[in-house]
C-alpha positions as CSV (number, residue, x, y, z in Angstrom):
1,X,71.7,116.2,82.6
2,X,72.9,113.7,85.3
3,X,72.0,114.7,88.9
4,X,74.9,113.5,91.2
5,X,72.2,111.9,93.7
6,X,74.1,110.7,96.8
7,X,72.7,107.1,95.4
8,X,74.6,108.1,91.9
9,X,77.5,109.0,93.8
10,X,77.5,105.7,96.3
11,X,77.1,103.7,93.1
12,X,80.3,105.4,91.1
13,X,81.5,104.3,94.2
14,X,80.7,101.5,94.6
15,X,81.6,100.7,91.0
16,X,85.7,102.3,91.1
17,X,86.0,100.1,94.7
18,X,85.0,97.1,93.7
19,X,88.3,95.8,91.6
20,X,90.8,96.5,94.3
21,X,88.6,95.2,97.2
22,X,88.2,91.7,95.6
23,X,91.9,91.4,93.7
24,X,93.8,93.3,96.6
25,X,91.5,91.1,99.1
26,X,93.0,88.3,97.5
27,X,96.2,89.2,96.8
28,X,95.6,90.0,101.0
29,X,94.7,86.9,101.5
30,X,96.8,84.4,99.3
31,X,99.6,86.0,101.3
32,X,98.4,85.2,105.0
33,X,98.2,81.3,103.3
34,X,101.6,81.3,102.0
35,X,102.6,82.7,105.7
36,X,100.7,80.9,108.0
37,X,100.1,77.7,106.1
38,X,96.5,77.9,107.3
39,X,93.8,77.2,104.4
40,X,90.7,79.3,106.0
41,X,92.7,81.8,104.3
42,X,91.9,80.6,100.2
43,X,88.1,80.4,101.1
44,X,88.4,84.5,102.6
45,X,90.2,85.0,99.7
46,X,87.2,83.7,97.8
47,X,85.0,85.1,99.9
48,X,85.8,88.5,99.6
49,X,86.2,87.9,96.0
50,X,82.5,87.1,95.7
51,X,81.7,90.4,97.9
52,X,83.5,92.5,95.2
53,X,81.0,90.6,92.7
54,X,78.0,92.2,95.5
55,X,79.4,96.0,95.4
56,X,80.1,96.1,91.4
57,X,76.0,94.5,91.6
58,X,74.9,97.4,94.0
59,X,76.7,99.8,92.3
60,X,75.5,98.8,88.8
61,X,71.3,99.8,89.7
62,X,72.4,102.8,92.4
63,X,74.9,104.3,89.1
64,X,72.5,102.9,86.6
65,X,73.0,103.9,82.8
66,X,74.5,106.6,82.8
67,X,76.5,105.4,86.0
68,X,78.0,102.5,84.2
69,X,78.5,105.2,81.1
70,X,81.0,107.7,82.9
71,X,82.7,104.3,84.3
72,X,84.2,103.2,81.4
73,X,84.7,106.5,80.5
74,X,86.9,106.8,83.9
75,X,88.9,103.8,83.0
76,X,89.0,104.3,79.5
77,X,91.0,107.5,80.6
78,X,92.9,105.9,84.3
79,X,92.0,102.4,84.1
80,X,95.7,101.4,83.6
81,X,96.7,103.0,87.1
82,X,94.6,100.5,88.5
83,X,96.0,97.4,86.7
84,X,99.8,98.8,87.2
85,X,98.8,99.5,91.2
86,X,97.5,95.5,91.4
87,X,101.1,94.6,89.3
88,X,102.7,96.3,91.6
89,X,101.2,94.7,95.3
90,X,101.9,91.5,93.1
91,X,105.7,92.2,92.8
92,X,106.3,93.4,96.2
93,X,104.7,90.2,97.7
94,X,106.9,87.6,95.2
95,X,110.3,89.6,96.7
96,X,109.1,89.5,100.1
97,X,108.3,85.7,99.4
98,X,111.3,85.5,97.1
99,X,113.6,87.1,99.5
100,X,112.3,84.7,102.3
101,X,113.2,82.0,100.6
102,X,115.9,82.7,99.8
103,X,117.7,83.1,102.9
104,X,119.2,80.7,105.0
105,X,117.8,78.9,107.8
């Protein structure tokens, strides 16, 4: 039986949120890189993605094997929601760029 200690809960939260943080950070940084034409946002996106892997590693250590098993069950049941949210964000940004490019100057 798993005891839901604060360490376990923080580990599970870190594992669950690392994908949204990493991929969401890349999407937002690439949007700003495109909008401002500054390359620093590309580096920031890579940095945010790297931090998300650190979140995953720390979450795995804190949650332990029981937490990882719980996460696998949650993603098997609800994982499509995460993927769908990322796709929706990417499509919205694509439409925003497309609309701005097609506007006459």
